[in-house]
C-alpha positions as CSV (number, residue, x, y, z in Angstrom):
1,M,28.4,-7.1,-12.9
2,I,27.4,-6.0,-16.0
3,G,24.9,-8.0,-19.0
4,T,22.0,-7.3,-21.1
5,S,18.6,-8.9,-20.7
6,G,19.3,-11.8,-23.0
7,W,21.5,-12.9,-25.5
8,Q,19.3,-13.9,-28.8
9,Y,18.9,-11.2,-30.9
10,R,19.3,-11.2,-35.1
11,D,20.1,-7.5,-35.0
12,W,22.9,-8.3,-32.4
13,R,24.9,-10.0,-36.0
14,G,26.9,-8.3,-38.6
15,P,29.6,-6.1,-39.4
16,D,30.9,-4.3,-35.9
17,R,28.5,-6.0,-33.7
18,L,29.1,-8.6,-31.0
19,Y,28.2,-11.5,-33.1
20,P,30.1,-11.8,-36.6
21,P,28.0,-12.6,-39.6
22,D,29.4,-16.0,-39.8
23,L,28.9,-17.2,-36.4
24,P,26.1,-19.7,-35.9
25,Q,23.4,-19.2,-34.0
26,R,24.2,-22.0,-31.7
27,L,27.2,-20.4,-30.8
28,W,26.1,-17.2,-29.6
29,L,26.0,-17.9,-25.7
30,E,29.9,-19.0,-25.9
31,R,30.5,-16.1,-27.9
32,Y,28.5,-13.9,-25.4
33,A,29.7,-15.4,-22.2
34,E,33.2,-14.0,-23.6
35,S,32.7,-10.5,-24.1
36,F,29.9,-10.7,-20.8
37,A,30.0,-12.2,-17.1
38,T,26.7,-12.3,-16.4
39,V,23.2,-12.2,-18.4
40,E,19.5,-12.0,-17.3
41,I,17.0,-14.7,-18.7
42,N,13.9,-12.7,-20.2
43,N,12.5,-16.0,-21.3
44,A,11.9,-17.8,-17.9
45,F,9.4,-15.1,-17.6
46,Y,7.3,-16.7,-20.2
47,R,8.3,-20.3,-20.8
48,L,9.9,-21.9,-17.7
49,P,13.2,-24.0,-19.1
50,E,13.4,-27.5,-18.5
51,R,16.3,-28.5,-16.3
52,D,18.4,-29.6,-18.5
53,T,18.3,-26.4,-20.7
54,F,19.8,-24.5,-17.4
55,A,22.5,-27.3,-17.4
56,R,23.4,-27.0,-20.7
57,W,23.7,-23.2,-20.0
58,R,25.8,-24.2,-17.3
59,A,28.0,-26.2,-19.3
60,R,28.6,-23.6,-22.1
61,T,29.7,-21.0,-20.0
62,P,32.6,-19.8,-18.1
63,D,33.0,-21.0,-14.3
64,D,32.8,-17.2,-13.2
65,F,29.8,-16.5,-15.5
66,R,26.3,-15.7,-13.7
67,F,22.8,-15.9,-14.8
68,A,20.0,-13.8,-13.7
69,V,16.5,-15.5,-14.5
70,K,13.6,-14.2,-14.0
71,M,10.6,-15.7,-12.4
72,S,7.8,-18.0,-14.8
73,R,4.9,-15.4,-15.0
74,Y,2.7,-18.3,-13.5
75,L,3.7,-16.9,-9.8
76,T,3.5,-13.3,-10.4
77,H,1.4,-12.8,-13.3
78,V,-1.9,-15.6,-12.9
79,K,-1.8,-16.8,-9.4
80,R,-0.4,-13.2,-8.4
81,L,1.8,-14.5,-5.7
82,R,-1.5,-16.6,-3.8
83,E,-0.1,-20.2,-3.3
84,P,3.4,-19.9,-4.1
85,A,5.1,-22.8,-2.4
86,E,4.4,-25.0,-6.1
87,P,5.4,-22.5,-8.4
88,V,8.4,-21.5,-6.2
89,A,9.6,-25.3,-5.8
90,R,8.9,-25.7,-9.5
91,F,10.9,-22.9,-10.5
92,L,13.9,-23.9,-8.1
93,G,13.6,-27.7,-9.4
94,R,14.8,-26.5,-13.0
95,A,16.9,-23.2,-12.3
96,E,19.1,-24.7,-9.5
97,A,20.3,-27.0,-12.4
98,L,22.6,-23.9,-13.1
99,G,24.5,-24.6,-10.1
100,D,26.6,-21.5,-8.6
101,K,26.0,-19.9,-11.9
102,L,22.5,-19.0,-10.5
103,G,22.5,-15.6,-10.2
104,P,19.3,-13.3,-8.6
105,V,16.2,-13.9,-9.1
106,L,13.9,-11.6,-10.3
107,L,10.4,-11.2,-9.2
108,Q,8.6,-8.8,-11.3
109,L,5.3,-7.8,-10.3
110,P,2.2,-6.8,-12.7
111,P,1.4,-3.1,-12.7
112,T,-2.1,-4.0,-11.3
113,L,-0.7,-5.9,-8.4
114,K,-1.2,-3.9,-5.7
115,V,0.2,-3.8,-2.5
116,D,0.5,-7.3,-0.5
117,V,2.9,-7.9,2.1
118,A,1.9,-11.0,3.6
119,A,1.4,-12.3,-0.1
120,L,5.3,-11.1,-0.6
121,D,6.2,-12.3,2.5
122,E,5.2,-15.4,2.2
123,T,7.2,-15.8,-1.4
124,L,10.0,-14.7,-0.3
125,G,10.4,-17.1,2.5
126,L,10.0,-20.0,0.0
127,F,13.7,-19.3,-0.9
128,P,16.7,-20.5,0.1
129,R,18.4,-18.0,2.1
130,E,21.7,-18.6,-0.4
131,V,19.8,-17.7,-3.6
132,R,19.4,-13.8,-4.0
133,V,16.0,-12.4,-5.1
134,A,15.4,-9.1,-6.6
135,V,11.4,-7.8,-6.4
136,E,10.4,-5.0,-9.3
137,P,7.2,-4.3,-7.9
138,R,5.4,-1.6,-10.7
139,H,2.2,0.2,-8.5
140,D,2.8,2.7,-6.8
141,S,1.3,1.2,-3.9
142,W,3.9,-0.8,-2.3
143,W,6.5,2.2,-2.4
144,T,5.7,2.2,1.8
145,E,7.9,1.6,5.0
146,P,6.6,-2.1,5.5
147,V,7.6,-3.2,2.2
148,R,10.8,-2.0,2.8
149,E,11.4,-3.3,5.9
150,L,10.2,-6.9,4.8
151,L,12.9,-6.6,1.5
152,C,15.5,-5.7,4.3
153,R,14.6,-9.2,6.5
154,H,14.7,-11.0,3.8
155,N,17.8,-9.9,1.9
156,A,15.9,-9.3,-1.2
157,A,16.9,-6.5,-3.3
158,L,14.2,-3.7,-4.5
159,S,15.0,-3.9,-8.2
160,W,15.7,-0.5,-9.4
161,A,14.2,0.4,-13.2
162,D,15.2,3.3,-15.5
163,R,13.3,4.6,-18.4
164,K,13.9,7.0,-20.3
165,G,17.2,7.8,-18.1
166,R,14.9,8.7,-14.9
167,P,14.3,6.0,-11.9
168,V,10.6,4.9,-11.7
169,T,11.3,3.2,-8.7
170,P,12.6,4.4,-5.6
171,L,16.2,3.8,-5.0
172,W,16.1,1.7,-2.0
173,V,18.9,-0.2,-0.5
174,T,17.8,-3.2,0.7
175,A,20.1,-6.2,0.5
176,D,23.9,-6.7,0.4
177,F,23.3,-6.6,-3.6
178,G,22.2,-4.2,-6.1
179,Y,19.9,-5.1,-9.3
180,L,19.4,-2.4,-12.3
181,R,17.4,-2.7,-15.4
182,L,17.6,0.0,-17.8
183,H,14.9,-0.1,-20.3
184,E,15.2,2.7,-23.0
185,G,17.2,6.2,-23.1
186,R,16.9,9.2,-25.0
187,A,19.4,9.1,-26.7
188,A,19.9,9.0,-30.6
189,P,19.9,6.4,-31.8
190,W,16.5,5.3,-30.3
191,P,17.0,3.7,-27.5
192,R,20.6,4.5,-26.3
193,Y,21.5,6.2,-23.3
194,G,23.8,9.5,-23.0
195,R,26.5,9.8,-21.3
196,T,24.7,12.1,-18.8
197,A,22.2,9.2,-18.1
198,L,25.3,6.6,-17.4
199,G,27.2,9.0,-15.9
200,S,24.0,9.8,-13.2
201,W,23.3,6.0,-13.1
202,L,27.1,5.5,-11.9
203,D,26.2,8.3,-9.3
204,R,23.2,6.5,-7.9
205,L,24.4,3.0,-7.6
206,P,24.6,1.5,-4.2
207,A,28.2,0.7,-2.4
208,V,27.7,-2.8,-2.5
209,P,27.8,-5.2,-5.4
210,S,25.3,-4.9,-7.9
211,Y,23.6,-6.5,-11.1
212,V,23.2,-4.3,-14.0
213,F,21.2,-5.2,-16.8
214,F,20.4,-3.2,-20.3
215,N,17.3,-4.1,-21.8
216,N,17.1,-1.5,-25.0
217,D,18.2,-4.7,-27.5
218,P,16.7,-3.5,-30.7
219,G,19.9,-2.6,-32.7
220,G,22.6,-3.6,-30.2
221,A,21.8,-0.1,-28.3
222,A,22.1,-3.0,-25.0
223,V,25.4,-4.3,-25.8
224,T,26.8,-1.0,-26.8
225,D,25.4,1.4,-23.6
226,A,26.9,-1.7,-21.6
227,A,30.3,-1.3,-23.0
228,A,29.9,2.7,-22.4
229,L,29.2,2.3,-18.6
230,A,31.5,0.2,-17.9
231,A,34.6,2.0,-20.0
232,R,32.9,4.9,-17.4
233,A,33.0,2.9,-14.0
234,R,36.6,1.5,-15.0
235,R,37.8,5.3,-15.1
236,R,36.7,6.0,-12.0
237,G,37.9,3.9,-10.4
238,I,35.1,1.2,-10.1
239,K,35.8,-2.7,-10.6
240,V,33.6,-4.3,-13.8
241,T,33.2,-7.4,-15.3
242,R,34.1,-7.7,-18.7
243,T,32.3,-5.8,-21.3
244,P,33.0,-6.1,-25.1
């Protein structure tokens, strides 16, 4: 599944952009969901939406649409994975209003958080088995065999990350699904990805169903690059979800 990290960007509106100039912002999600089958909800990291908000998103999107949701920073950055039971329960109590449209939950750890296998193990154990979880550590101390084995045991994906066309995480396959976040390319106009970088990521993607999210939103680059990646994938005979 290919999508973008969020959909509410004002510079995506205009001639030859995703949102026509006369389309009101209250209908942007519907227009986005006509063009893509998945989105990553980043704003849940900063402020966890109410359950009713998740329910409304579910009602406004097609049956095949999936929302990946970034875990609240209260758990990852304030609590730093300590005492995870209440934050996880509160998050799930709201996000589960998406029903079968709930895709992976992304745990993005702060770059200052060093490896803590026990804390991550406790946190992952709180998620029901049917809820997929992707983990994005950002401190080099996490790149150890015990961490890889832990992720495999919980069927949690290591979230692959890219910066300027290069991986910034190991390319471990630890689950029955993949998760890739593309933050910033090196092509012009900034922050676009070039053909070589997109082709390289297609070569790297694991042989499991994967979520790919473009987070290079300025100027509509994420939309353009998502469509370009999908076109390259289709030419290779790889099945992908809809893109503009």
